[in-house]
C-alpha positions in Angstrom: -41.0 189.9 -160.4 -43.8 192.0 -161.8 -46.9 191.0 -163.8 -45.3 192.8 -166.8 -42.6 190.1 -166.7 -45.1 187.5 -168.0 -43.7 187.8 -171.6 -40.3 186.8 -170.3 -41.7 183.5 -168.9 -43.7 183.0 -172.0 -40.5 183.3 -174.1 -38.2 181.2 -171.8 -40.7 178.4 -171.1 -41.5 178.0 -174.8 -37.9 177.7 -175.8 -37.0 174.0 -176.2 -33.4 174.8 -175.5 -34.3 176.1 -172.0 -36.7 173.2 -171.3 -34.4 170.5 -172.6 -32.5 169.5 -169.4 -35.1 170.5 -166.8 -36.5 167.0 -166.4 -40.1 168.2 -166.4 -42.8 165.8 -165.4 -45.4 168.0 -167.0 -45.3 170.4 -169.8 -44.6 174.1 -169.1 -45.6 175.2 -172.6 -48.1 178.0 -172.4 -51.1 178.2 -174.6 -50.9 182.0 -174.7 -49.2 185.1 -173.1 -52.5 185.6 -171.2 -52.2 182.1 -169.6 -48.7 183.0 -168.5 -49.9 186.3 -167.2 -52.5 184.5 -165.1 -49.8 182.1 -163.7 -47.5 185.0 -162.8 -50.4 186.9 -161.1 -51.2 183.8 -159.1 -47.5 183.5 -158.0 -47.3 187.1 -157.1 -50.3 186.8 -154.8 -49.1 183.5 -153.3 -47.9 183.6 -149.6 -45.7 180.5 -150.3 -43.8 181.8 -153.3 -41.0 184.4 -153.7 -39.8 185.0 -157.3 -37.1 187.2 -158.7 -36.0 188.2 -162.2 -32.3 187.7 -162.8 -30.8 190.8 -164.4 -27.4 191.2 -165.9 -26.1 194.4 -164.3 -23.9 195.3 -167.2 -26.4 195.0 -170.0 -29.4 195.6 -167.7 -31.1 192.7 -169.6 -33.4 190.1 -167.9 -31.7 186.8 -168.3 -33.6 184.4 -166.0 -35.6 183.7 -163.0 -34.9 182.5 -159.5 -37.5 181.6 -156.9 -38.5 180.0 -153.7 -41.7 178.0 -153.7 -43.6 175.8 -151.3 -42.4 178.1 -148.5 -43.1 176.3 -145.2 -42.8 178.8 -142.4 -43.5 176.2 -139.7 -40.6 174.0 -140.8 -38.5 176.9 -142.3 -38.0 175.2 -145.6 -38.5 176.1 -149.3 -38.0 174.7 -152.8 -35.4 176.5 -154.9 -35.6 177.1 -158.7 -33.1 178.9 -160.9 -33.4 179.2 -164.6 -31.2 181.1 -167.0 -33.6 181.6 -169.9 -31.2 183.2 -172.3 -29.0 180.5 -173.8 -26.2 182.9 -174.6 -25.8 183.4 -170.8 -25.3 179.7 -170.1 -21.8 178.8 -168.6 -21.2 182.4 -167.6 -21.4 181.8 -163.9 -24.5 184.0 -163.6 -26.8 181.0 -162.6 -24.4 180.1 -159.8 -24.3 183.7 -158.7 -28.1 183.9 -158.7 -28.4 180.6 -156.8 -25.9 181.8 -154.1 -27.8 185.1 -153.7 -31.1 183.2 -153.4 -29.6 180.9 -150.8 -28.2 183.8 -148.8 -31.6 185.7 -149.0 -33.5 182.6 -147.9 -31.2 182.0 -144.9 -30.3 185.5 -143.8 -33.5 187.5 -144.6 -36.2 184.8 -144.5 -34.6 182.8 -141.7 -35.1 179.5 -143.6 -33.5 176.3 -142.2 -33.5 174.0 -145.2 -33.6 174.6 -149.0 -34.2 171.8 -151.4 -34.6 171.1 -155.1 -35.0 168.4 -157.8 -32.6 168.2 -160.7 -32.4 165.8 -163.6 -29.4 163.5 -163.4 -28.3 164.4 -166.9 -28.3 168.2 -166.2 -24.6 168.5 -165.3 -24.7 172.3 -165.6 -27.4 172.6 -163.0 -25.9 170.0 -160.7 -22.6 171.9 -160.8 -24.4 175.2 -160.1 -26.2 174.0 -157.1 -23.2 172.0 -155.7 -21.2 175.3 -156.0 -24.0 177.0 -154.0 -23.7 174.5 -151.1 -26.3 171.9 -152.1 -25.6 168.2 -151.7 -27.3 165.2 -153.2 -29.5 163.5 -150.6 -31.2 161.0 -152.8 -32.3 159.9 -156.2 -35.8 159.5 -157.6 -35.2 156.6 -160.0 -36.9 156.8 -163.4 -39.2 159.6 -162.3 -39.6 161.1 -165.8 -39.4 160.3 -169.5 -36.6 162.0 -171.5 -35.5 161.3 -175.1 -37.1 157.9 -175.4 -36.1 156.5 -172.0 -36.9 156.9 -168.4 -34.4 159.1 -166.5 -33.8 159.8 -162.8 -33.6 163.0 -160.8 -31.5 163.9 -157.8 -32.9 165.5 -154.7 -30.5 168.1 -153.4 -30.6 170.2 -150.2 -28.6 172.7 -148.1 -29.1 173.5 -144.5 -28.6 176.9 -142.9 -25.8 175.7 -140.6 -23.9 174.6 -143.7 -23.9 178.2 -144.7 -24.9 177.6 -148.3 -21.3 177.8 -149.2 -18.6 175.2 -149.9 
């Protein structure tokens, strides 16, 4: 990820279709491209974040973002995020491929022991993606966010290094 990629994040995180099923507890909408550029610059200099742009190798187009955050070197753990920001790429398997590559990178290159994430219970596409990447549900955060006029829950999912990140 480069600071020039700020406009991609601005575009993706201001698209209601992309945000719809993320189960956000806070708004991701940016006030401006400059604000997004500041967020990207902060992430780039963070010792606890590693972020990657997902690129379709055929079209050479940027289609999403994958990252590790809250990297805890003492406990060898990190939080995983994968977002396909281009709706026409949904259900193509590219999110699952990106998740698998990120898991492999975290375990094989960064020597992580545990990866975890939070996913909205109604986001079947994401749950399927992460399950296919080796994650299992380890718990549920009941009614942790408000979505479409009601409270909804999120699942906590994780995968351990010795599970290989593959199923």
